[in-house]
C-alpha positions as CSV (number, residue, x, y, z in Angstrom):
1,X,155.8,26.5,60.0
2,X,152.1,27.0,60.5
3,X,150.2,24.4,61.6
4,X,146.9,23.4,61.0
5,X,145.1,21.8,63.6
6,X,141.8,20.4,61.6
7,X,144.2,19.2,58.8
8,X,146.3,17.3,61.3
9,X,143.0,15.8,63.0
10,X,141.5,14.6,59.6
11,X,144.9,12.8,58.9
12,X,145.0,11.4,61.8
13,X,141.5,10.1,61.9
14,X,142.3,8.8,58.2
15,X,144.9,6.5,60.0
16,X,148.0,9.1,59.1
17,X,151.0,10.4,61.0
18,X,151.6,14.3,60.8
19,X,155.4,15.0,61.3
20,X,155.6,14.0,65.2
21,X,152.5,15.9,66.4
22,X,150.0,13.7,68.7
23,X,147.0,15.1,67.6
24,X,143.8,13.7,69.7
25,X,141.0,12.6,67.1
26,X,138.7,14.9,69.3
27,X,140.4,18.3,68.4
28,X,136.9,19.3,66.5
29,X,135.2,18.9,69.7
30,X,136.8,22.0,71.0
31,X,135.2,24.2,69.0
32,X,132.8,25.8,71.2
33,X,129.1,26.0,69.5
34,X,126.3,27.8,70.7
35,X,122.3,27.1,69.3
36,X,119.7,29.8,70.1
37,X,116.3,29.6,69.2
38,X,113.6,31.7,67.7
39,X,110.2,31.1,67.1
40,X,109.5,32.4,63.8
41,X,111.4,32.5,60.6
42,X,113.3,35.3,59.3
43,X,111.5,36.7,56.4
44,X,114.3,38.1,53.6
45,X,118.4,38.5,54.0
46,X,117.6,41.7,52.5
47,X,118.5,43.9,56.2
48,X,116.7,47.0,55.0
49,X,113.4,45.4,53.4
50,X,112.0,43.9,56.8
51,X,110.2,45.0,59.9
52,X,110.7,41.8,61.6
53,X,112.8,41.8,64.7
54,X,113.7,37.9,64.2
55,X,115.1,39.0,60.8
56,X,116.6,41.5,62.7
57,X,118.2,38.9,64.9
58,X,120.0,37.5,62.0
59,X,121.2,40.5,60.2
60,X,122.6,41.7,63.7
61,X,125.2,38.9,63.5
62,X,126.5,39.6,60.0
63,X,125.8,43.6,59.5
64,X,126.4,46.5,62.1
65,X,124.5,49.6,62.9
66,X,126.1,52.8,64.2
67,X,124.4,52.5,67.9
68,X,122.4,50.0,69.7
69,X,120.1,50.6,72.6
70,X,120.3,49.3,76.2
71,X,117.6,47.8,78.4
72,X,118.1,50.9,80.2
73,X,116.9,53.3,77.7
74,X,120.6,54.4,77.4
75,X,122.5,54.4,73.8
76,X,125.7,53.2,73.2
77,X,127.9,53.2,70.1
78,X,128.1,50.1,67.4
79,X,130.1,51.0,64.7
80,X,130.1,54.2,65.9
81,X,132.8,54.8,68.4
82,X,131.5,58.3,69.5
83,X,129.2,61.0,68.4
84,X,128.3,64.5,69.0
85,X,125.5,66.5,68.5
86,X,125.7,70.6,67.1
87,X,124.5,73.5,69.6
88,X,121.4,73.9,67.2
89,X,120.4,70.0,68.0
90,X,119.4,69.4,64.4
91,X,122.9,68.0,63.2
92,X,124.7,64.5,64.7
93,X,128.8,63.7,63.8
94,X,129.5,60.0,64.4
95,X,133.4,59.3,64.2
96,X,133.7,55.6,63.2
97,X,136.1,52.7,64.6
98,X,138.8,53.0,62.1
99,X,139.4,49.1,62.3
100,X,136.3,48.0,61.2
101,X,136.7,46.1,58.6
102,X,134.1,43.8,55.8
103,X,134.6,40.1,56.0
104,X,136.4,40.2,52.4
105,X,139.0,42.2,53.9
106,X,138.0,45.9,53.1
107,X,138.2,48.7,55.4
108,X,134.5,50.0,56.6
109,X,134.2,53.9,56.2
110,X,132.5,57.1,56.0
111,X,131.6,56.2,52.3
112,X,129.5,52.9,53.6
113,X,127.2,54.8,55.8
114,X,126.6,57.6,53.5
115,X,125.8,54.9,50.2
116,X,123.6,52.7,52.8
117,X,121.3,55.7,54.0
118,X,121.5,56.7,50.2
119,X,120.0,53.1,49.4
120,X,117.7,53.2,52.4
121,X,116.3,56.2,51.1
122,X,115.6,55.5,47.6
123,X,112.1,54.6,46.6
124,X,113.0,52.0,43.8
125,X,114.8,50.0,46.0
126,X,112.3,47.7,48.2
127,X,113.3,48.6,52.4
128,X,110.6,48.6,54.9
129,X,112.5,49.8,57.4
130,X,112.8,53.4,55.4
131,X,110.8,54.7,58.1
132,X,113.5,54.9,60.1
133,X,115.2,57.8,58.2
134,X,112.2,60.1,58.7
135,X,114.2,62.7,60.9
136,X,117.0,63.2,58.2
137,X,117.1,66.0,56.0
138,X,116.2,65.2,52.4
139,X,113.7,62.9,52.6
140,X,109.8,62.8,53.2
141,X,108.1,61.5,56.2
142,X,108.3,58.1,54.9
143,X,112.1,57.7,54.7
144,X,112.3,58.4,51.2
145,X,114.7,60.7,49.4
146,X,112.7,63.9,47.5
147,X,115.6,63.8,44.6
148,X,118.6,61.2,44.2
149,X,120.5,61.4,47.1
150,X,119.0,64.2,48.6
151,X,119.2,62.8,52.0
152,X,121.7,64.8,53.7
153,X,124.3,62.7,55.1
154,X,127.5,63.5,54.9
155,X,131.1,61.7,54.9
156,X,133.3,64.7,56.3
157,X,136.6,62.2,56.7
158,X,136.9,58.8,55.7
159,X,136.1,58.0,59.7
160,X,133.4,60.7,60.4
161,X,130.0,61.2,58.8
162,X,128.0,63.8,60.1
163,X,123.6,63.8,59.4
164,X,121.5,66.6,59.5
165,X,118.4,66.5,60.9
166,X,115.2,68.5,59.5
167,X,114.5,70.0,62.8
168,X,115.9,70.6,65.9
169,X,115.4,67.8,68.1
170,X,115.5,65.6,70.8
171,X,119.0,63.9,69.9
172,X,118.1,60.3,71.8
173,X,114.8,60.3,69.4
174,X,117.0,59.8,66.2
175,X,119.6,57.8,67.9
176,X,117.2,55.1,68.8
177,X,115.1,55.6,65.7
178,X,118.5,54.6,63.5
179,X,119.6,51.6,65.9
180,X,117.8,48.8,63.3
181,X,119.7,50.5,60.1
182,X,122.3,48.2,59.2
183,X,125.2,49.5,57.1
184,X,126.0,48.2,53.9
185,X,129.1,47.2,51.7
186,X,129.4,50.0,49.4
187,X,132.1,48.2,47.1
188,X,129.4,45.1,46.9
189,X,126.6,47.4,45.7
190,X,127.4,50.3,43.8
191,X,126.6,50.7,40.3
192,X,123.6,47.8,40.5
193,X,120.6,48.4,39.6
194,X,117.6,48.7,41.6
195,X,116.1,45.6,40.0
196,X,119.8,43.6,40.9
197,X,119.4,45.0,44.5
198,X,115.8,44.3,45.0
199,X,116.6,40.7,43.8
200,X,117.8,37.9,46.5
201,X,120.9,37.2,44.8
202,X,123.2,40.2,46.0
203,X,122.3,39.5,49.7
204,X,122.7,35.0,49.4
205,X,125.8,35.0,50.2
206,X,126.6,37.9,52.9
207,X,129.6,40.5,53.0
208,X,128.9,42.3,56.5
209,X,130.9,43.7,58.7
210,X,129.4,42.3,61.8
211,X,130.8,39.9,64.7
212,X,129.7,36.6,62.7
213,X,130.1,35.4,58.9
214,X,127.4,33.9,57.1
215,X,128.1,30.5,56.7
216,X,125.1,28.6,55.6
217,X,121.2,27.7,55.9
218,X,118.4,25.5,55.2
219,X,115.8,28.1,54.2
220,X,113.1,28.8,57.4
221,X,114.8,26.4,59.4
222,X,118.2,27.3,60.6
223,X,121.2,29.3,60.0
224,X,124.7,28.9,61.0
225,X,127.8,31.8,61.1
226,X,131.2,31.4,62.3
227,X,133.0,34.1,63.8
228,X,134.6,37.2,62.3
229,X,138.2,36.9,63.9
230,X,138.8,40.3,62.8
231,X,135.6,42.2,64.8
232,X,136.7,45.3,66.0
233,X,134.7,45.2,69.1
234,X,136.8,42.0,70.3
235,X,136.7,38.3,68.4
236,X,133.6,36.5,69.4
237,X,134.4,34.4,72.4
238,X,132.3,31.3,70.5
239,X,133.5,29.6,67.1
240,X,130.1,28.8,65.7
241,X,126.8,30.5,66.0
242,X,123.6,28.3,65.0
243,X,120.2,29.8,65.0
244,X,117.4,27.9,64.4
245,X,113.6,28.0,64.4
246,X,111.7,26.6,67.0
247,X,108.3,26.3,67.5
248,X,107.6,28.0,71.5
249,X,106.0,24.8,72.1
250,X,109.3,22.9,71.9
251,X,111.8,25.6,72.9
252,X,112.0,24.7,76.7
253,X,112.5,20.9,76.0
254,X,115.3,21.9,74.2
255,X,117.0,23.9,76.5
256,X,116.4,21.0,78.8
257,X,117.8,18.3,76.6
258,X,120.9,20.7,75.8
259,X,119.9,21.1,72.0
260,X,119.5,24.7,72.6
261,X,121.8,27.6,74.5
262,X,119.2,30.0,74.8
263,X,116.7,32.0,73.3
264,X,117.9,34.4,71.0
265,X,114.2,36.2,69.9
266,X,111.2,35.1,71.9
267,X,110.1,33.8,74.9
268,X,109.1,30.8,77.6
269,X,105.6,30.2,77.3
270,X,104.6,31.0,80.3
271,X,102.5,27.7,80.9
272,X,106.2,26.0,80.7
273,X,107.5,28.9,83.3
274,X,107.4,27.2,86.3
275,X,108.3,24.1,84.8
276,X,111.6,25.9,83.3
277,X,112.3,27.8,86.8
278,X,112.9,24.3,88.2
279,X,115.7,22.5,85.9
280,X,119.0,22.7,87.2
281,X,120.9,23.6,83.9
282,X,119.1,26.5,83.1
283,X,119.2,29.9,84.0
284,X,115.8,31.5,84.0
285,X,114.8,35.3,84.1
286,X,111.9,37.1,84.3
287,X,112.2,40.6,83.4
288,X,109.8,43.5,83.0
289,X,109.7,44.9,79.2
290,X,108.7,47.8,76.7
291,X,106.8,45.1,74.9
292,X,103.7,45.1,73.9
293,X,101.0,43.7,71.8
294,X,98.4,45.3,70.2
295,X,95.0,44.6,68.5
296,X,94.9,46.0,65.1
297,X,91.7,47.6,64.1
298,X,91.5,48.7,60.5
299,X,89.9,52.0,60.4
300,X,89.6,52.1,57.0
301,X,86.4,49.5,57.0
302,X,83.3,51.5,57.0
303,X,81.6,49.6,60.0
304,X,84.6,50.4,62.6
305,X,84.0,53.4,63.1
306,X,85.8,55.2,65.7
307,X,82.8,54.6,68.3
308,X,82.7,51.1,67.2
309,X,86.3,50.8,68.2
310,X,86.3,52.6,71.5
311,X,83.4,49.9,72.2
312,X,85.1,47.1,71.2
313,X,88.6,48.4,72.9
314,X,86.1,48.3,76.3
315,X,85.0,44.9,75.9
316,X,88.3,43.3,76.0
317,X,89.2,41.8,79.2
318,X,92.6,42.6,79.6
319,X,93.0,41.2,83.3
320,X,92.1,37.5,81.9
321,X,94.6,38.3,79.6
322,X,97.8,38.9,81.5
323,X,96.2,36.6,84.2
324,X,95.6,33.3,82.0
325,X,97.7,34.0,79.0
326,X,100.7,35.5,81.0
327,X,100.4,34.0,84.7
328,X,100.2,37.5,85.8
329,X,104.1,38.4,84.3
330,X,102.6,41.3,82.5
331,X,100.5,44.3,83.0
332,X,97.0,45.4,81.3
333,X,98.1,49.0,78.7
334,X,95.9,51.3,76.8
335,X,98.5,52.7,75.4
336,X,102.3,51.8,73.6
337,X,104.0,53.9,76.1
338,X,104.7,51.3,79.1
339,X,104.0,51.5,82.7
340,X,108.2,51.1,83.1
341,X,109.1,54.1,80.8
342,X,109.8,57.8,82.5
343,X,106.8,59.2,79.7
344,X,103.8,56.7,81.2
345,X,100.9,58.4,81.7
346,X,99.3,57.0,85.0
347,X,95.9,58.8,84.1
348,X,94.8,56.9,81.7
349,X,93.4,54.1,83.3
350,X,92.3,50.2,81.5
351,X,88.9,50.4,80.2
352,X,87.0,47.3,80.6
353,X,83.1,47.8,80.7
354,X,81.2,44.9,78.1
355,X,78.0,46.4,79.2
356,X,78.9,50.0,78.6
357,X,80.5,48.4,75.0
358,X,77.1,47.2,74.6
359,X,75.2,50.7,74.4
360,X,78.0,52.2,72.7
361,X,78.1,49.2,69.4
362,X,74.4,49.9,69.6
363,X,74.4,53.7,69.4
364,X,76.9,53.8,66.4
365,X,74.5,51.4,64.4
366,X,77.4,48.4,64.2
367,X,75.6,46.0,61.7
368,X,74.5,42.9,63.7
369,X,75.1,40.4,61.0
370,X,78.6,41.8,60.6
371,X,81.4,39.1,60.8
372,X,84.8,40.5,61.6
373,X,88.1,39.2,59.7
374,X,90.9,38.7,62.2
375,X,93.9,37.9,60.9
376,X,96.8,36.8,63.4
377,X,100.0,34.5,62.8
378,X,100.7,30.6,62.9
379,X,103.3,29.4,65.0
380,X,102.9,31.0,68.0
381,X,100.2,29.8,70.3
382,X,99.7,32.7,73.0
383,X,99.2,34.5,69.8
384,X,96.5,31.8,69.2
385,X,95.3,32.0,72.9
386,X,95.1,35.5,73.0
387,X,92.7,35.5,70.0
388,X,90.6,33.5,71.1
389,X,90.1,35.3,74.4
390,X,89.6,38.2,72.6
391,X,87.2,36.9,70.0
392,X,84.6,35.3,73.8
393,X,84.9,38.8,75.0
394,X,83.1,40.6,71.4
395,X,81.0,37.3,71.5
396,X,79.8,38.9,74.6
397,X,79.0,42.1,73.3
398,X,77.0,40.7,70.5
399,X,80.3,40.9,67.9
400,X,81.3,38.2,65.8
401,X,84.6,36.9,64.8
402,X,86.1,34.9,62.4
403,X,90.4,34.3,63.1
404,X,92.5,33.6,59.8
405,X,95.5,32.0,60.2
406,X,99.0,32.7,58.2
407,X,102.6,32.9,58.3
408,X,104.1,36.4,59.8
409,X,105.7,37.8,56.8
410,X,101.5,37.0,54.6
411,X,99.7,38.2,57.5
412,X,101.9,41.8,57.4
413,X,101.8,42.0,53.6
414,X,97.8,41.4,53.9
415,X,97.4,44.2,56.6
416,X,99.1,46.2,54.6
417,X,96.9,46.2,51.7
418,X,93.8,46.3,54.2
419,X,92.4,42.7,54.3
420,X,91.8,42.8,57.5
421,X,89.7,43.4,60.0
422,X,91.4,42.8,63.1
423,X,94.4,41.6,63.8
424,X,97.7,41.0,66.3
425,X,100.9,43.0,66.2
426,X,103.5,43.1,68.8
427,X,106.3,45.3,69.3
428,X,109.7,45.6,71.3
429,X,108.8,48.8,72.2
430,X,111.6,51.1,73.2
431,X,111.9,53.8,76.0
432,X,111.6,56.4,73.6
433,X,107.9,57.6,73.8
434,X,107.7,58.1,70.0
435,X,108.4,55.0,68.8
436,X,104.6,54.2,67.9
437,X,105.4,56.8,65.7
438,X,106.0,54.2,62.6
439,X,102.4,52.2,63.6
440,X,99.7,55.4,62.8
441,X,101.3,57.9,60.1
442,X,99.9,57.7,57.0
443,X,102.8,56.9,54.9
444,X,104.7,54.0,57.6
445,X,105.0,50.6,56.0
446,X,104.1,49.9,59.1
447,X,100.5,51.2,59.2
448,X,98.6,48.0,59.9
449,X,95.5,50.3,61.5
450,X,95.6,52.1,57.8
451,X,95.1,55.5,60.1
452,X,95.1,58.3,57.6
453,X,94.8,61.4,59.4
454,X,98.2,62.6,60.9
455,X,96.5,63.9,64.6
456,X,98.2,61.2,66.8
457,X,101.5,61.6,64.9
458,X,101.6,65.5,65.2
459,X,101.3,65.2,68.7
460,X,104.9,63.3,68.5
461,X,106.2,65.6,66.7
462,X,105.5,68.0,68.6
463,X,106.8,66.6,71.4
464,X,110.1,65.1,69.7
465,X,110.8,69.3,68.5
466,X,110.9,69.8,72.3
467,X,114.6,69.2,74.0
468,X,113.8,68.8,77.6
469,X,112.1,65.6,79.2
470,X,109.9,68.7,81.1
471,X,109.1,70.1,77.9
472,X,108.3,67.0,75.7
473,X,106.6,64.8,78.7
474,X,103.3,67.3,78.4
475,X,103.0,66.1,74.4
476,X,103.2,62.3,75.2
477,X,100.2,62.7,77.9
478,X,98.2,64.0,75.7
479,X,99.1,61.9,73.2
480,X,98.6,58.8,75.5
481,X,94.7,60.0,76.1
482,X,94.5,60.7,72.3
483,X,95.7,57.1,71.3
484,X,92.3,55.8,73.6
485,X,89.9,58.5,72.3
486,X,91.2,57.5,68.4
487,X,91.2,53.7,69.4
488,X,93.0,52.9,66.1
489,X,94.4,50.2,68.3
490,X,93.6,48.3,71.3
491,X,96.7,48.3,73.4
492,X,96.3,44.9,75.5
493,X,99.5,44.2,77.3
494,X,102.8,44.2,78.5
495,X,104.7,41.4,79.0
496,X,107.7,40.0,80.7
497,X,110.7,39.2,79.0
498,X,110.6,35.4,80.0
499,X,113.7,33.4,79.1
500,X,115.9,30.7,79.6
501,X,119.5,29.8,79.3
502,X,121.9,26.9,79.5
503,X,124.3,27.7,82.5
504,X,126.9,26.9,80.7
505,X,126.6,30.0,78.8
506,X,128.2,33.6,80.0
507,X,128.3,37.5,79.6
508,X,124.2,37.5,78.5
509,X,122.6,40.3,79.2
510,X,118.9,39.1,78.1
511,X,117.3,42.5,79.2
512,X,118.7,44.2,76.2
513,X,117.7,41.1,73.9
514,X,114.3,42.9,73.9
515,X,115.9,46.4,72.6
516,X,117.5,44.1,69.6
517,X,120.6,44.5,71.4
518,X,122.6,41.1,71.2
519,X,125.9,41.9,71.4
520,X,126.7,38.2,70.7
521,X,130.7,38.8,70.4
522,X,130.8,39.2,74.2
523,X,129.1,35.5,74.4
524,X,131.0,32.8,76.1
525,X,130.2,29.5,76.7
526,X,132.6,26.8,79.4
């Protein structure tokens, strides 16, 4: 007879006996529950329609992707058990795990992968992450299909799928680009109209193949999951995962008092770092990363000419930002390619010269009475302080700035509409030097700087067409030099990941978190 421990415990609590079983009332307490924090809420439950890494943390528990990237830049399979690249380096074939199943019991097959990429590339479907498809044949540079189902992703068998690329390219660039494209169940969405797909209803109780199964949520506050007993990479060690939205100022106190077990996406405030390191119940790690923060210039504002942007870029005291905001746990930068990257161009030096900036502003004819609108997201104290320091730097060269705060989703929407003069955006970055293409290509859904020419993206494309590091690096060296000259964005600093987790937590590789690789099925709790 199959014995239901939970039911027995409930009966005992009600004063009942169960066929001679002595079930302790505390049976439910044996459930392993892990609570992870992030300091911003998810913006959707539709995994293809986001550029938010907070949402991707949520989606990564429910859905799978073919690959995921490690902190050292290596790429490992997720739904893909293995892959091969053809001799011409213009096609990649993935072999899928044959024991992967959807949470409703249906098998995951190559047809699901094909269908997912067709959905992402369908221009009638809302898909902010569509740009990740840009290198695949049959789509335009924004990732949209050229004609119905023209994207060249083909099921070779039930568990093999081939991606034809537009041209020969360095395969790791493609593999990293698709590592946040989540695979969607064809049997749930096939035959649905774009209107039905774009509405929230079909996504509200998601069917996924990931390590956890959606259970419940309080919108904007918390989401709960139960473990997927049938997860093909192994049943998770924890029974229930809770993801809570916690303001960054409250994260450390939650870790200290045990309400939180770890930070899923985000960081301990630098002001709290010394306190965090002194806590007996916490493990703390400071990890250099590719993560960067950048000041966005709206290049389409007539008063923000290239010369003005160069001057403003030069007016920012990045050493003060790193030392004052990060307590030295970061590095000043001028480009999106971090010093930890082998593609870093050390000839590009950080520029800070407020006197020269004043001269350049005067020569460029910047309007003396112009006040710049500076959009920042709410809920992040470090962003607020960073913006305040930049406002002071700009005031020192005679430029007035007005800060406007809003939630992250509104920030992205309004910046894509070009309502801003300035903005602050963070990126996890990657060791792939072409990662920033999505933020400077004219047709990208992340082109917050409103750049309309392809000078920068053309250099990236030339680098990506080369198949060895030695051939690629000169193009990316030139790219970094042009980034400073173009000044579409004022890159500010990379920041170390300052993270903490309860000592009871095991099997965490927090350095990988910054690469959107959580591998939560491996987590354990004593």
